[in-house]
N, C-alpha and C positions, 0 to 999 in steps of 0.2 A: 414793354419793359415789365409791366406787372405780371404778364404771363410767364416770363422767364423767372421772376422771383418765386411765383407760385410753383413752377416746375422744380426749382431747387428745393423748395420747402417739402415737396413730395419725396424727392430723392434722399434728402438728408437723413430722415429717420431710418430708411432702409440701410444706408451706409453705416450708420451708428450701431445698427444691430448685427453687423458682421463680426463674428467672434473668431478669435484665433486661439490655438492651444499651444502654449509654450511647455515643452517637456524638459524638465531639469535633469541633470546627471544623477541626482540622488533618487530619481524615480517619481518625484512629485510633479504636478502639473499646475499651470496657471491659466485660467480662462480669462482671456484678455482681448484687447484691440491693440495690435502692434502699430506704433506710430513711426518709429525710425529704427533703422538698422545701421549702426555705425561700425567703424573699424574694430573697436574693442568692446562695444556694449550695444544694447538695444533699449529703446524707450517704449513704454506701453502704458495703457490705462486698464484698470480692472474692469472686466465686462459688466459686473454688477454695480459699477460706480463710474460711468463714462464721463460724468461731470466733475469727478474727483481729481486727486493729484496725479501727476505723471510719475511713473516709477522707472528706475534704471537698473538693469542687471547686466553683469559681465557676460560676454559671449562664452567665456571659458566654462561657465557654470551651466550652459545650455546644451542639451543634446540635439534637439530639433524643434522646429515650429511647424505645426499643421495649420495651414490657413483655411479660412472659411470656404474659399472657392475650390478646395481640393489640392492646391499646390502645397509643396513641402520644402523647407530648408533644413539641411542637417549641418552640424558643426563638429569639426574634428576635436578630439580631446586634446588638451594642451600637452605638449611634449615635456617629459620630466626625465631626470637622470635615472640611471639604473638604481642608485641608492634610494632615491625618492620613491621608486616603484614599489619597493618593499615596505617603506615606512610611512607612506603618505596618509594612511588613516590613523595609525596608532603611535608612530614614533617609538617603538618598543625599545627598551634598554638592552634586551637580550633575546635572541631567538634560540631556544633550546631544542636539541634533538632528543626525542623521546626514547626511552630504553624499553626494549621488549620484555615481556614477562613470560612465565611458563606457558601460558595459553598460546603465545605466538609460536613457540616450537611445536606445540601440539597441532595447530592448524597447518603449519608448513608440512608436517609429516602426513597429514590427511591429503593434502593436494599432491604430494610428491610420491605417494606409494606407487609401486609398479603394478599396472593394471593387467588383469587377465584378459586374454583375447579368445574368442570362440575357437574350439578345436576343429571346427568345420573348415577352417582356412588351412589348406595343405601347403606345406613349404616346398619351395622350388628355387632353383638358381636363376630363374627368369626375372628380369627387372619388372617390378610392378608399375602399372600405368595409373593406378589410383589406390587409395587407402584412406587411413584416418590419422590424425595426430591428437595428442593430449598435452595440455599445457600444465606446467609445474610452476612453483614459486621459489625464487632464489632464497638460499639459506640465510642470507643477511637481511632479509626483509623484516619489517616490523609489522606483523599482522595484528598484534595486540599489545597494549600497554595499560597503564592504570586508568586511562581516560577513554580510549576508543578501541574498537575492533574492526578490522577491515576484512570484507568478504568479497569474493568474486562469484557473482550469481548469474548462471546461464538462464536466459529468459525463454519462455515458451515459443516454439517455432511458429505457431499460428499468429502471434502478434507481430512478427517481423517478416513474414513471407514476402519475398520480392524486395524488401528493403535493402538487402545487401546487393541487389542487382544495379548498382550505380558505380561511379568511379572507375576503378581498374577493370571491373567485370564487363563493362560495356564499351571500353575503349577499343579503337580499331587495332587489330593485331598486325596489320600489314604483312600477312603471310607467315608471321613468326609463330612458333609453337611454344607454349609456356607450361611450366609446372605451377599450377594455381592452388592456393591454399585459402580457405575461408571457414569460419566457424559455422556449424550447422545452424546455430541460433546466435543472436547477439547476446552480450552479457553486460552487466552493470557492476561497477565498483561501489559497493555499499559500505557506508561508515556507520557503525553502531556506537551510540553513546552509552558507555558502561556506568557512568557516574549518576549521582542524584541531583545534578544541576544541569542547566542548558550549556551546550557547547556550540561555539560559532566557528564555521568554516570560512576561511578567507579564500574565495574562489579565484581571486586575481593572482594569488600566489600559490595556488594548487595546480599542479601541472601533470600532464601525461606526455611521455616521450614515446611516440608511436613506433611501429615496426620499421618504418622507413627512416627513423632517426629524427623526425620533426618534433620539436617541443611546442606544446599547445597549452595555454592557460584555459581553465574552464570558464573564465569570465571575459567578456568583451563589452564595450560600452555601446554597441550598436543596438538599435531597436528595429523591430519588424512590424509594419502595419499592413494588415490585410483588409482590403476594401471589398465590400459586398454591395454593389450599387455604383452610382456615378458620382457620389460625393464622399469626401473623406472627412471624418470628424477627428476626435482625439481620444486619448486614453483617460480613464478615471485616475484621479490623483492617488499616488502611493507614496507615503512619507517614510523617512528613515532608511537605514541601510539594510535591514533584514528583510528577506523575501525570496520568492522563487521566480518562475516565469509567470508574468502577470498579464492579464487581459482586461480591456475596458471596452465599453460600448460607445459607439460614436456619438459625439456631441455637436450640435450645430449643423446637422445635415439639412440640406434644402429639400429633401424628400423623405417621407416617412418610411419608405421601403429601402432607404440607403443606410448602411451601417458600416463601421469599421472597427477592427480590433487591433490594439497595439500591444505588442509583447516586449517586455523589458527584462533583461537579465539583471539580477541584483548581485552585488559583489559579495555580500556576507549572507550566509544561510545558517539558520539555527536548527540544531537537533535537540529536541526535548529530552529530558531524562529517560533513559532506557528506550529511546526511540532510534530511528535509523534514517539515513538519507542517501540516495544514489547521487554520485557526483554528476552523472549525466544520464538522461533517459531518452529513449526514442520517442519522438513526437511528430506526427504529421497533422496538419490542419487542413480540413477540407474547405475549399473556397466555394465551389459549386459543382454538382455532378461528379465527374471523375477528375476534376482539377483540384490539386492539393499543393500545399507549400510545406517543404521540410523545415520545421522549426528548430529541431535539435537532434543531434546524433547521440546514440549511446556508444559504448565501447564496441569495437569490432576488430576482427582479424581478417584482413584481406590482403594477400601478398602473393607475388608471383615471380618466378625466375624464368629466364630462357631455358628451354628444354635441357640443353647440355650443361647448364650451370647449377640447376637446382639440386637439392638433396635426392639421392637415389637409394632405394631399398628394394629387396627382392620379395617375391610373393610369400606370404605367410611368416615373414620375419620382421624385426623391428630394429630401430636404432635409438639409443638413449643419448641425449645431449646434456652437457653441462651448460650453465648460463653463458659462459664465455664463448662456447662454440655453437650455441643454438642458432639456427637459420634466421630466426626473428624473435623479438621480445618487446615488451611494453613496460615502461617504468612509470610509477605514480608517486608523486610527492604531495602530501596533504599538509596544509598549514591550518592550524586551528588554535583557538584560545577559549578562555572561560568567561570572557566578557565581549560585548558587542564592539567595543573600540579596539580590540585585539592588542591590549597593552603588554601582554606577556605570552607571545605565541610559541607554540611547539610545532615540530614537524615529525611526520612519520612517512617512511618510504617503503614501497613494496614493488617487486618486479615479477611479472608473469612472462614465462618463456616457453618455447616448444621443447618439451622434455622427452617425449617419445613419438616416434614416427613409424607407422605400421604400413606395410604393403599388403592390402587385403583385396584379393581378386574378387570381382563381382559383388562387392558390398554396396555400391553406390546407388543402385537403381531405385530402391525405396527411399534412401536418405534424401536424394535430390529430386525425385520425381513425384513426390506426394505433397499435397497441401494439408493433409490431415495430420495434426500433431500426434495423435495416438499411434498412427502407423509409423511415423518417423521415430518416436520414442521406443516403440517395440523393436524396430530394426536396430537401433543403437544398442539397446540392452541385450539383443541377441549377439551382437558383435562384441560388446564389452559387458560381460555379465555383472561386474561389480560397479557399474556406473551409479553414481549417487550425487548428492548436492555439492560434493567437492571435486567434481569432474568437469573440466572445461574441455570440450571435445569439438573437433571440426573435421572436415575431410578435404582431400586434395585429389587432383587428377591432372593428366597431361592433356592439354587442349591445343 
C-alpha cells in the first residue's frame, strides 16, 4: 500500500506540470491546465497558480486548445446573422460609401491607357495560339478619396516563381484543350493611408470577388500551427484586435529540439499615417528541407476556358473589352474606419478587369521559360515598350 502511495506521489507533480495553451478568438492565449470541457464552457487553472481558483470561459470565445501532449481541439465560431456579421465589433450607426477625388480619375486613366505593342509582331488573319493581356480598372472604381489610395502592384517574378503552378494549372485536363490565362507575376492590392492619423481596415468586411465569381473575405478565424519536431506547443499571447499574421514559439515542449509556430489572422489591421498595407501577400513557410506550407495567397489571375469557348484574337491584333464584356474581372470592397472599434466605417470599391487581349506569336518562350526576373522583364518591355508601375500584365496560351 505504501509503495502505491509513493508511486502516486511521484506521478502527481509530473501531471500537474502538464500545460495546455488556450487560444482565444481575439488572438490572446492562456497558459493553463484544462480541467473540464463542457457543452458550452471549459474550466481551467492558470498554469502559474495550479493551487489557485478554477476559471470558466465560454467555448464561443475560444479558437483552439493546444494540449501538452501534442493533441489539439478546435472550436467553430458561433453562427451569427448577416446583420451581426457587419456590426459585431462596432455596431456602427452608418456605413458610408466614400466619394472619389480628382486623384482617383488620374489613377484610372493611368491604368486604362491603350498600350503600345512592339512592331515586330506582324499582323495576320491566323488565330493566335498565345499572346498577352493587360488589366484595366473600371471607371466607377474609387482608387482615391480623402482618406486612402488603392494601388494594384505587380510583384517581382522571382518571388513567386512556381507559386502560380497550383489549382487550375495542375488539374487533370482529361484530354480537353484550354485557353489558359494567368498573370506573369502575382500582384497585391495595396491601401495607402493619405491622412495624418491611423486608419483601420476591417478585414472581415473587406472582400474580393474573384474571376470565377466567388466572394472571399480577407479574414477568417482559423489558425495554422506548424510543428517542427514531435511535440506541439502554443503561440505567444497577442492581445487586442489590431495585428497581422502572427507567429509564436512553442511552449511546453517535451523536447528542446521540438518547436511549433502558430499563425493567427487578425480581423482589424492598422495603417500608420502615410503608410501602406497589402490586403493579402504571398507567404510560404518552410517546415523542413523542401517541405513547406502555404500560409497565405496574394491576388492572382488564373483562368481558363475550353478551347472553343475562350476569347479568340488573331496574330498581331488586339481586342479591347469594357468591364461588362470582359472575359474575367476581380472586384475589391474595402471597409475602413478612423478608430480601432470601427464606429463610423466607410467603404471604397475598385474593379480590375481584362481590358486588352493581344495575339502575339512567339512571345512566350522567354516569359514562361526563364526563372530569371531580369530576363522576363526584358522580354515584357520588348513586347510592351510603355510597361510601367501601372501595368498589370499576364499571358495566355492554348493548352
